[in-house]
C-alpha positions as CSV (number, residue, x, y, z in Angstrom):
1,X,0.0,0.0,0.0
2,X,1.2,3.5,-0.8
3,X,-0.3,6.2,1.4
4,X,-0.3,10.0,0.8
5,X,-0.3,12.5,3.6
6,X,-1.5,16.0,3.0
7,X,-3.4,18.8,4.7
8,X,-4.2,22.5,4.1
9,X,-2.3,25.5,5.1
10,X,-4.4,26.2,8.2
11,X,-2.9,23.2,10.0
12,X,0.5,23.1,8.4
13,X,2.2,22.9,11.8
14,X,0.6,19.5,12.2
15,X,2.1,18.1,9.0
16,X,5.2,16.5,10.5
17,X,3.1,14.9,13.3
18,X,0.5,13.6,10.8
19,X,3.3,12.1,8.6
20,X,5.2,10.5,11.5
21,X,2.1,9.1,13.1
22,X,1.0,7.6,9.7
23,X,4.4,6.0,9.2
24,X,4.3,4.5,12.7
25,X,0.7,3.2,12.2
26,X,1.1,1.8,8.7
27,X,4.4,0.0,9.2
28,X,4.3,-2.0,6.0
29,X,3.2,0.8,3.7
30,X,5.1,3.4,1.8
31,X,4.1,6.8,3.1
32,X,4.6,10.0,1.0
33,X,4.3,13.5,2.4
34,X,2.8,16.1,0.1
35,X,2.6,18.9,2.7
36,X,1.6,21.6,3.2
37,X,4.9,21.8,5.1
38,X,5.4,24.0,8.2
39,X,8.1,26.2,6.6
40,X,6.3,26.5,3.3
41,X,5.0,29.9,2.2
42,X,1.9,28.7,0.5
43,X,-1.8,29.2,0.8
44,X,-3.6,25.9,0.0
45,X,-7.3,25.5,1.1
46,X,-9.0,22.3,2.2
47,X,-10.8,22.3,-1.2
48,X,-7.5,22.4,-3.1
49,X,-6.1,19.8,-0.9
50,X,-9.1,17.5,-1.5
51,X,-8.8,17.9,-5.3
52,X,-5.1,17.0,-5.1
53,X,-5.9,14.0,-3.0
54,X,-8.6,12.9,-5.5
55,X,-6.1,13.2,-8.4
56,X,-3.6,11.1,-6.5
57,X,-6.2,8.4,-5.9
58,X,-7.8,8.5,-9.3
59,X,-4.4,8.1,-11.0
60,X,-3.4,5.1,-8.8
61,X,-0.3,7.0,-7.7
62,X,-1.4,6.3,-4.1
63,X,-3.9,3.8,-2.6
64,X,-5.0,5.8,0.4
65,X,-4.8,9.4,1.7
66,X,-4.5,10.6,5.3
67,X,-5.6,14.2,5.6
68,X,-7.5,16.6,7.8
69,X,-8.3,20.2,8.6
70,X,-9.1,22.2,11.7
71,X,-12.3,20.3,12.4
72,X,-11.8,17.4,10.0
73,X,-15.4,17.9,8.8
74,X,-14.7,20.3,5.9
75,X,-12.0,18.1,4.4
76,X,-14.2,15.0,4.7
77,X,-17.0,16.8,2.9
78,X,-14.7,18.1,0.2
79,X,-13.2,14.7,-0.3
80,X,-16.5,12.9,-0.5
81,X,-17.8,15.4,-3.2
82,X,-15.1,14.2,-5.6
83,X,-15.0,11.1,-8.0
84,X,-13.5,7.9,-6.7
85,X,-13.2,9.0,-3.1
86,X,-14.8,7.5,0.0
87,X,-13.4,9.4,3.0
88,X,-14.2,8.8,6.7
89,X,-14.2,11.3,9.5
90,X,-12.0,9.8,12.2
91,X,-11.8,11.8,15.5
92,X,-11.2,8.7,17.7
93,X,-9.5,5.3,17.5
94,X,-12.8,3.5,17.6
95,X,-14.1,5.5,14.6
96,X,-10.9,4.7,12.8
97,X,-11.1,1.0,13.5
98,X,-14.8,0.7,12.4
99,X,-14.2,2.8,9.2
100,X,-11.3,0.5,8.2
101,X,-12.9,-2.8,9.0
102,X,-16.5,-1.9,7.9
103,X,-16.4,0.9,5.3
104,X,-13.0,0.2,3.7
105,X,-12.7,3.6,2.2
106,X,-9.6,5.1,0.6
107,X,-9.2,8.3,2.6
108,X,-9.4,9.5,6.2
109,X,-9.9,13.0,7.6
110,X,-8.7,13.8,11.1
111,X,-9.5,16.9,13.2
112,X,-6.1,18.6,13.5
113,X,-7.3,21.6,15.5
114,X,-10.6,20.9,17.2
115,X,-9.9,19.0,20.4
116,X,-6.2,18.7,19.7
117,X,-4.9,19.7,23.1
118,X,-2.2,18.5,25.3
119,X,-0.9,15.0,24.2
120,X,-3.1,15.3,21.1
121,X,-0.4,13.4,19.1
122,X,-1.2,10.3,21.2
123,X,-4.8,10.3,20.1
124,X,-3.7,10.9,16.5
125,X,-1.1,8.1,16.7
126,X,-3.6,5.6,18.2
127,X,-6.4,6.6,15.8
128,X,-4.1,5.9,12.8
129,X,-2.8,2.7,14.4
130,X,-6.4,1.4,14.7
131,X,-7.2,2.5,11.2
132,X,-4.4,0.4,9.7
133,X,-4.7,-2.5,12.2
134,X,-6.2,-5.2,10.1
135,X,-7.8,-5.9,6.7
136,X,-9.8,-3.1,5.1
137,X,-13.5,-3.8,4.4
138,X,-13.4,-7.2,6.2
139,X,-16.6,-6.5,8.1
140,X,-17.2,-6.1,11.9
141,X,-18.3,-7.6,14.2
142,X,-17.2,-11.0,12.9
143,X,-20.7,-12.6,13.2
144,X,-22.1,-9.8,10.9
145,X,-19.1,-9.6,8.6
146,X,-20.7,-11.0,5.5
147,X,-23.6,-8.6,5.7
148,X,-21.3,-5.6,6.4
149,X,-19.1,-6.5,3.4
150,X,-22.2,-6.7,1.2
151,X,-23.3,-3.3,2.4
152,X,-19.9,-1.8,1.8
153,X,-19.9,-3.1,-1.8
154,X,-23.4,-1.5,-2.3
155,X,-22.2,1.8,-0.9
156,X,-19.1,1.8,-3.2
157,X,-21.3,1.0,-6.2
158,X,-23.7,3.8,-5.3
159,X,-20.8,6.2,-4.8
160,X,-19.4,5.3,-8.3
161,X,-22.8,5.4,-10.0
162,X,-24.0,8.8,-8.7
163,X,-20.7,10.7,-9.2
164,X,-19.4,11.9,-12.6
165,X,-16.2,10.2,-13.8
166,X,-13.1,12.3,-13.3
167,X,-12.9,13.0,-17.1
168,X,-16.3,14.6,-16.9
169,X,-15.9,16.3,-13.6
170,X,-12.6,18.1,-14.1
171,X,-13.8,20.4,-16.9
172,X,-16.7,21.5,-14.7
173,X,-14.3,22.8,-12.0
174,X,-12.5,26.1,-12.0
175,X,-9.4,25.6,-14.1
176,X,-7.1,27.6,-11.9
177,X,-8.3,25.6,-8.8
178,X,-7.4,22.4,-10.5
179,X,-4.1,23.7,-11.7
180,X,-3.1,24.9,-8.2
181,X,-4.1,21.5,-6.7
182,X,-2.3,19.6,-9.4
183,X,0.9,21.6,-9.0
184,X,1.5,19.8,-5.7
185,X,1.1,16.3,-7.0
186,X,1.6,16.2,-10.7
187,X,5.3,15.1,-10.7
188,X,4.4,12.3,-8.4
189,X,1.5,11.3,-10.5
190,X,3.6,11.4,-13.6
191,X,6.1,8.9,-12.0
192,X,3.6,6.6,-10.3
193,X,0.2,7.1,-11.9
194,X,-1.6,5.3,-14.7
195,X,-0.9,6.7,-18.2
196,X,-4.6,7.4,-19.1
197,X,-5.0,9.7,-16.1
198,X,-1.7,11.4,-16.6
199,X,-2.8,12.3,-20.2
200,X,-6.1,13.7,-18.8
201,X,-4.2,15.9,-16.4
202,X,-1.4,17.2,-18.7
203,X,-3.7,19.9,-20.1
204,X,-3.9,21.4,-16.7
205,X,-0.2,21.9,-16.3
């Protein structure tokens, strides 16, 4: 599994913590940090971050994205409005465990400001550890696993059928918004993504 870590400018001081906690939690995965970095002089909104995450996932350059914003809610909503993304809001370890085992999505949004007080990094670390502790989408509890897996497949099918494909959605978005989001991830997508998506994105460079 290849995991991308990224968050908006408003919580850039949490970037290193989010990256290190993800690496500790997903020990067998390759974790790539896309910023926004603490010393970076950039203004990237949660919407632009979500678009960049969507492009990484759609291209196959990463398999999962760990992200967040001040509350975690805005990022989750922005992510779930985009094609091919199923993002959970994970404020606690139990939320993370259930999202991973039951919903089996491909992105997680954490609250990086709200409730992030003294020793907040311990909650973040344990939340991410529980997220990656086991097989995604396996179902829980065990006695209801088969039904839970079937529901998850139905949800993913609904998600795919009611959202426009990326090729249709991108031209409907503000071009400058897409270009700004793509600027953070294009080189990585070029190296690790699938060729058909790379061709689609080249016109936004």
